[in-house]
C-alpha positions as CSV (number, residue, x, y, z in Angstrom):
1,M,0.0,0.0,0.0
2,K,1.3,3.5,-0.9
3,I,0.0,6.6,1.0
4,N,0.2,10.3,0.4
5,R,3.4,10.8,2.4
6,N,2.8,14.6,2.4
7,Y,0.4,13.9,5.4
8,L,3.5,12.9,7.4
9,K,4.8,16.5,7.2
10,L,1.8,17.7,9.2
11,S,1.9,18.2,13.0
12,E,0.2,15.3,14.9
13,N,-2.9,17.4,15.7
14,Y,-4.7,20.3,14.0
15,L,-4.2,23.5,16.1
16,F,-7.7,23.6,17.6
17,S,-7.7,19.9,18.3
18,E,-4.5,20.4,20.2
19,V,-6.0,23.3,22.2
20,A,-9.0,21.2,23.0
21,K,-6.9,18.2,24.1
22,R,-4.8,20.3,26.4
23,T,-7.9,21.9,27.8
24,R,-9.5,18.5,28.5
25,D,-6.3,17.3,30.2
26,F,-6.3,20.3,32.4
27,Q,-10.0,19.9,33.3
28,V,-9.4,16.3,34.3
29,A,-6.6,17.3,36.6
30,H,-8.5,20.3,37.9
31,P,-12.2,19.3,38.0
32,D,-13.2,22.3,40.2
33,V,-11.9,25.0,37.9
34,A,-14.6,26.6,35.7
35,I,-12.8,27.1,32.4
36,I,-13.7,30.0,30.2
37,K,-12.8,29.7,26.5
38,L,-11.7,32.8,24.6
39,S,-10.0,30.6,22.0
40,I,-11.7,28.9,19.1
41,G,-13.9,31.1,16.9
42,D,-17.2,29.3,17.6
43,V,-20.2,31.5,18.2
44,S,-22.4,31.5,21.3
45,R,-25.6,33.3,20.2
46,P,-28.5,31.1,18.9
47,L,-29.7,31.1,15.3
48,P,-32.0,33.9,14.4
49,A,-35.7,33.0,15.0
50,V,-36.6,33.6,11.4
51,V,-33.9,31.1,10.4
52,V,-35.2,28.5,12.8
53,K,-38.7,29.0,11.5
54,A,-37.6,28.5,7.9
55,M,-35.7,25.4,8.7
56,K,-38.7,24.0,10.6
57,Q,-40.9,24.7,7.6
58,A,-38.4,22.9,5.4
59,C,-38.5,19.9,7.6
60,T,-42.3,19.8,7.4
61,E,-42.1,20.0,3.6
62,L,-39.8,17.0,3.6
63,G,-42.4,15.0,5.6
64,H,-45.0,15.2,2.9
65,A,-45.0,13.5,-0.5
66,K,-46.2,16.6,-2.4
67,T,-43.5,18.9,-1.0
68,F,-40.7,16.4,-0.5
69,H,-37.2,17.2,-1.9
70,G,-34.6,14.6,-2.7
71,Y,-31.2,15.5,-4.3
72,G,-31.0,19.2,-4.9
73,P,-28.8,21.1,-7.4
74,E,-25.2,20.4,-6.6
75,L,-24.4,24.1,-6.9
76,G,-27.2,25.3,-4.7
77,Y,-30.8,26.1,-5.1
78,P,-31.5,29.1,-7.4
79,W,-33.5,31.0,-4.8
80,L,-30.6,31.0,-2.3
81,R,-28.1,32.1,-5.0
82,A,-30.5,34.9,-6.1
83,A,-30.8,36.1,-2.4
84,I,-27.0,36.3,-2.2
85,A,-26.7,38.2,-5.5
86,D,-29.4,40.6,-4.2
87,F,-27.5,41.1,-1.0
88,Y,-24.2,41.9,-2.8
89,R,-26.0,44.4,-5.0
90,E,-27.8,46.1,-2.2
91,Q,-25.2,46.1,0.5
92,Y,-21.9,46.2,-1.5
93,Q,-23.0,47.7,-4.8
94,V,-21.5,44.6,-6.5
95,Q,-23.2,42.9,-9.4
96,L,-23.0,39.1,-9.5
97,D,-24.6,36.6,-11.8
98,T,-26.2,33.8,-9.9
99,D,-24.1,31.2,-11.8
100,E,-21.0,32.8,-10.3
101,I,-22.2,31.7,-6.8
102,V,-21.8,28.1,-5.7
103,I,-23.3,27.0,-2.3
104,S,-21.2,24.7,-0.1
105,D,-21.0,23.3,3.4
106,G,-18.7,26.1,4.6
107,A,-15.6,28.2,3.9
108,K,-13.2,25.7,5.4
109,S,-14.0,23.1,2.8
110,D,-13.9,25.4,-0.2
111,L,-10.6,27.0,0.9
112,S,-8.9,23.6,0.5
113,N,-11.1,22.2,-2.3
114,L,-10.4,25.1,-4.6
115,L,-6.8,23.7,-5.0
116,D,-8.3,20.9,-7.1
117,I,-8.7,23.2,-10.1
118,F,-5.1,24.4,-10.1
119,D,-2.0,22.6,-11.4
120,S,-0.2,20.5,-8.8
121,Q,2.9,22.6,-9.3
122,A,1.2,25.9,-8.8
123,S,3.1,28.1,-6.3
124,V,1.3,29.5,-3.3
125,A,1.8,32.5,-1.0
126,M,0.1,33.3,2.3
127,C,0.6,35.4,5.4
128,N,2.5,34.2,8.5
129,P,0.7,34.0,10.9
130,V,-2.1,32.3,8.9
131,Y,-5.3,30.3,9.3
132,P,-3.9,26.7,9.4
133,V,-6.3,25.4,6.7
134,Y,-4.4,27.4,4.0
135,L,-1.1,26.0,5.0
136,E,-2.0,22.4,5.8
137,S,-4.2,21.8,2.7
138,N,-1.3,22.8,0.5
139,L,1.2,20.7,2.5
140,M,-1.1,17.7,1.9
141,L,-0.5,18.3,-1.9
142,G,3.3,18.6,-1.5
143,R,3.5,22.3,-2.0
144,T,5.9,24.5,0.0
145,P,4.2,27.9,0.4
146,Q,5.9,31.2,0.3
147,F,5.3,33.1,3.5
148,L,4.5,36.8,3.8
149,P,5.5,38.0,7.3
150,A,2.8,39.9,9.1
151,T,4.5,41.9,11.8
152,V,4.4,45.1,13.7
153,A,6.6,46.6,11.0
154,N,3.8,46.3,8.3
155,Q,0.9,46.6,10.8
156,F,0.3,42.9,10.3
157,L,-0.9,43.6,6.7
158,P,1.7,42.4,4.2
159,L,1.6,44.1,0.8
160,P,2.9,42.8,-2.6
161,D,6.4,43.4,-3.7
162,E,8.9,42.1,-6.3
163,T,9.9,39.1,-4.1
164,I,6.5,37.4,-4.4
165,T,6.4,34.9,-7.3
166,A,3.2,32.9,-6.4
167,D,0.5,31.7,-8.8
168,I,-2.0,31.7,-5.9
169,V,-2.2,34.2,-3.0
170,Y,-4.4,33.6,0.0
171,L,-5.8,36.8,1.6
172,C,-8.0,36.7,4.7
173,N,-9.8,40.1,5.3
174,P,-10.4,40.8,8.1
175,A,-7.4,38.7,9.0
176,N,-7.5,35.6,11.0
177,P,-5.8,35.4,13.5
178,M,-4.6,39.1,13.8
179,G,-8.0,40.7,13.5
180,V,-6.7,43.6,11.3
181,C,-8.3,44.8,8.1
182,Y,-7.0,45.9,4.7
183,N,-8.3,49.1,3.4
184,R,-9.5,49.8,-0.2
185,Q,-6.1,51.2,-1.3
186,Q,-4.2,48.2,0.1
187,L,-6.5,45.7,-1.6
188,Q,-6.1,47.6,-4.9
189,L,-2.4,47.0,-4.7
190,W,-3.0,43.2,-4.3
191,V,-5.5,43.2,-7.2
192,N,-3.0,45.1,-9.4
193,F,-0.3,42.7,-8.5
194,A,-2.4,39.6,-9.3
195,R,-3.5,41.0,-12.7
196,E,0.1,42.0,-13.6
197,H,1.5,38.6,-12.6
198,H,-1.4,36.5,-13.8
199,A,-2.0,35.2,-10.3
200,V,-5.2,34.3,-8.5
201,I,-6.3,35.7,-5.1
202,I,-8.2,33.3,-2.9
203,Y,-10.0,35.9,-0.8
204,D,-11.4,34.6,2.5
205,A,-14.3,36.9,3.6
206,A,-15.6,34.8,6.5
207,Y,-15.4,37.8,8.8
208,A,-16.6,40.5,6.4
209,C,-19.8,40.9,8.4
210,F,-17.7,42.6,11.2
211,V,-16.4,45.3,8.9
212,S,-17.8,48.9,9.0
213,G,-16.5,52.1,7.5
214,V,-16.5,53.6,4.0
215,D,-12.8,52.9,3.3
216,L,-13.0,49.2,4.3
217,P,-14.5,47.0,1.6
218,R,-16.4,43.9,2.6
219,S,-16.0,42.1,-0.7
220,I,-13.0,41.9,-3.0
221,Y,-15.2,42.8,-5.9
222,E,-15.6,46.3,-4.6
223,I,-12.0,46.7,-6.0
224,D,-11.5,47.6,-9.6
225,G,-10.2,44.6,-11.6
226,A,-10.9,42.0,-8.9
227,R,-13.3,40.1,-11.1
228,E,-10.4,39.2,-13.4
229,C,-8.2,37.8,-10.6
230,A,-10.0,36.9,-7.4
231,I,-12.2,34.1,-6.0
232,E,-14.2,35.1,-2.9
233,V,-15.0,32.5,-0.2
234,C,-17.7,33.3,2.3
235,S,-19.5,31.7,5.3
236,F,-22.7,31.9,7.2
237,S,-20.9,30.6,10.4
238,K,-20.0,33.9,12.0
239,M,-22.6,36.1,10.1
240,A,-25.6,34.0,11.2
241,G,-24.3,31.5,13.7
242,F,-24.2,28.5,11.3
243,T,-21.0,26.9,12.8
244,G,-23.1,23.8,13.7
245,V,-25.4,24.0,10.7
246,R,-22.7,24.3,8.0
247,C,-23.3,26.5,5.0
248,G,-21.1,28.8,2.9
249,Y,-20.6,29.9,-0.7
250,T,-17.8,30.7,-3.1
251,I,-17.9,33.3,-5.9
252,V,-15.9,32.6,-9.0
253,P,-16.5,35.3,-11.6
254,K,-16.9,34.4,-15.2
255,K,-14.3,37.0,-16.2
256,L,-11.6,35.0,-14.3
257,L,-9.8,33.2,-17.1
258,T,-6.4,31.5,-17.5
259,R,-4.0,33.0,-20.1
260,D,-5.3,30.6,-22.7
261,G,-8.9,31.5,-22.0
262,V,-10.0,28.6,-19.7
263,S,-12.8,29.7,-17.3
264,L,-12.1,29.0,-13.6
265,N,-15.9,29.3,-13.0
266,Q,-16.5,26.3,-15.3
267,L,-13.7,24.3,-13.6
268,W,-15.1,25.0,-10.1
269,R,-18.6,24.2,-11.1
270,R,-17.4,21.0,-12.7
271,R,-15.4,20.0,-9.7
272,Q,-18.4,20.5,-7.4
273,T,-20.9,18.6,-9.5
274,T,-18.5,15.6,-9.5
275,K,-17.3,15.6,-5.8
276,F,-20.2,17.2,-3.9
277,N,-23.9,16.5,-3.8
278,G,-24.9,19.8,-2.4
279,V,-26.0,21.3,0.9
280,S,-29.3,20.0,2.4
281,Y,-32.6,21.7,1.5
282,I,-33.2,22.4,5.2
283,V,-30.0,24.3,5.6
284,Q,-30.4,26.3,2.4
285,R,-33.9,27.4,3.4
286,G,-32.4,28.6,6.7
287,A,-29.6,30.4,4.8
288,E,-32.1,32.1,2.5
289,A,-33.9,33.4,5.6
290,V,-30.7,35.2,6.7
291,F,-31.2,37.7,3.9
292,T,-34.7,38.7,4.9
293,V,-35.3,42.0,6.7
294,A,-35.8,40.1,10.0
295,G,-32.8,37.9,9.3
296,L,-30.4,40.8,8.7
297,Q,-31.7,42.6,11.8
298,A,-31.0,39.6,13.9
299,V,-27.6,39.3,12.4
300,Q,-26.7,42.9,13.3
301,K,-28.0,42.3,16.9
302,N,-25.8,39.3,17.3
303,L,-22.8,41.1,15.8
304,A,-23.3,44.0,18.2
305,Y,-23.3,41.5,21.1
306,Y,-19.9,40.1,20.1
307,R,-18.5,43.6,19.4
308,R,-19.5,44.6,23.0
309,N,-17.5,41.6,24.3
310,V,-14.4,42.7,22.3
311,R,-14.7,46.2,23.7
312,M,-14.7,44.7,27.2
313,I,-11.5,42.7,26.3
314,F,-9.9,45.9,25.0
315,K,-10.6,47.7,28.2
316,T,-9.1,44.9,30.3
317,L,-6.0,44.6,28.1
318,D,-5.5,48.4,28.3
319,E,-5.7,48.2,32.1
320,L,-3.2,45.4,32.1
321,Q,-1.0,47.4,29.7
322,W,-0.8,44.4,27.3
323,S,0.0,45.2,23.7
324,Y,-2.6,44.1,21.1
325,V,-4.1,44.8,17.6
326,G,-7.3,43.8,15.8
327,G,-10.8,43.6,17.1
328,K,-12.2,46.8,15.7
329,H,-13.5,45.1,12.6
330,S,-13.1,41.5,13.7
331,P,-14.0,39.2,16.6
332,Y,-10.3,38.5,17.1
333,V,-7.8,40.3,19.3
334,W,-4.1,39.6,18.6
335,V,-2.3,40.0,21.9
336,R,1.5,40.2,22.6
337,C,2.3,37.6,25.3
338,P,3.0,39.4,28.6
339,G,6.4,38.8,30.3
340,A,8.2,37.8,27.0
341,R,6.5,34.4,27.2
342,G,6.2,32.1,24.3
343,A,2.8,31.3,22.9
344,W,2.3,27.8,24.5
345,E,3.9,29.1,27.7
346,C,1.3,31.9,27.8
347,F,-1.4,29.4,27.0
348,D,-0.4,27.3,30.1
349,F,0.0,30.5,32.2
350,L,-3.5,31.7,31.6
351,L,-5.1,28.3,31.9
352,N,-3.3,27.5,35.2
353,E,-3.6,31.0,36.8
354,V,-7.1,32.1,35.8
355,G,-8.7,29.2,34.0
356,I,-8.9,31.0,30.6
357,V,-8.3,29.2,27.3
358,C,-6.7,31.3,24.6
359,T,-5.3,30.2,21.2
360,P,-1.4,30.2,21.1
361,G,-0.2,32.3,18.2
362,I,2.5,29.8,17.2
363,G,-0.3,27.5,15.9
364,F,-0.8,30.0,13.1
365,G,2.9,30.1,12.1
366,T,6.3,31.0,13.3
367,A,5.5,34.7,13.4
368,G,3.0,34.0,16.1
369,E,5.4,32.7,18.6
370,N,5.0,35.5,21.1
371,Y,1.3,36.1,20.6
372,I,-2.0,34.7,21.6
373,R,-5.5,35.2,20.0
374,L,-8.5,36.0,22.1
375,T,-12.1,36.1,20.7
376,G,-15.3,37.9,21.6
377,F,-17.4,34.9,20.7
378,N,-18.2,33.7,24.2
379,S,-21.2,34.9,26.1
380,Y,-21.3,38.3,27.6
381,A,-21.4,36.8,31.2
382,N,-18.4,34.6,30.5
383,T,-16.4,37.3,28.8
384,R,-17.0,39.7,31.8
385,L,-15.9,36.9,34.2
386,A,-12.8,36.2,32.1
387,C,-11.9,39.9,32.2
388,Q,-12.4,40.0,35.9
389,R,-10.1,37.0,36.3
390,L,-7.5,38.6,34.0
391,L,-7.5,41.8,36.2
392,K,-6.6,39.6,39.2
393,L,-3.3,39.0,37.5
394,K,-2.5,42.7,38.0
395,Q,-3.6,42.6,41.6
396,N,-1.5,39.6,42.2
397,K,1.4,41.0,40.2
398,K,1.6,38.0,38.0
399,H,1.0,39.6,34.7
């Protein structure tokens, strides 16, 4: 038997699996400690009521012969794709054709599955630190990515230069894990670079719902020329609380062509119809309800809830005099480890001293060695309690 030996290059555990394992081990050893997780980017607010109602109605339909649905369109039901196109037009002033939108079970899947339509020798560039899926899905294929350091010197937002030679560039905006956000001018530089070098941008917009401000685009297609060089990957997970429901979509413009005129839209659609049977009817009806007036109002209410948590974390970090970035247009806060600690050392310190779980920055790449990531996704009560515990470090002079 022969295996794909590229898998042997991966660490034993996926980052968040390792965080969960260490947390479980600590809980077994300290059963009386009430652990608070400010680590993984899972949401805590329930699904909007209008979404639940739509999904219940869909379940009822499946229980009757006249309204039963079997296999749906692999690329997504037309009414959901139309709702997404309407949303982009009304909210972003971006015109999309519905056949440029393909529904999937989430951004994580698409971010790796997109690699199927590119040559196995295609070169890839990504930030360091970076969302682990970008790196590990490429390592599985035997690629050695080029890393773009995201540091204090460039405000954690790398820009293109003459040293970058990649065919594919991953951009996450707002960035995971740093929580910072490219502005319109900076994204224009990336689009210009991609068009000049015949590269493709895989643009992860999973956190676009947190962005506000005129100069901060929420879609790459707000940038001139992006339709000729960029693929946008989106998710309902953070926008509408679908982390346990699973639904997302990827936009591949019909203007995105290879040098010899091959359509990436056609390749992606062909890939999905072969390897994917589509998202369930129930889930897609729930996703459609997100774009109703009631759905969008509920989304904004939940986002405001998480933003309040982040502001509370800001206030606590300021009082502790810990250095940080991000959080203004993102649920994530990128924190410099206090006391010159390493990332896992800081993870153990916070877990042992105050029962708080963070995400060690080293799990996102070597540039994250002296950082941790905190999130605003827990409940308000737990976030407030976590902040109170953190402030005790100052009182006890352990920070």
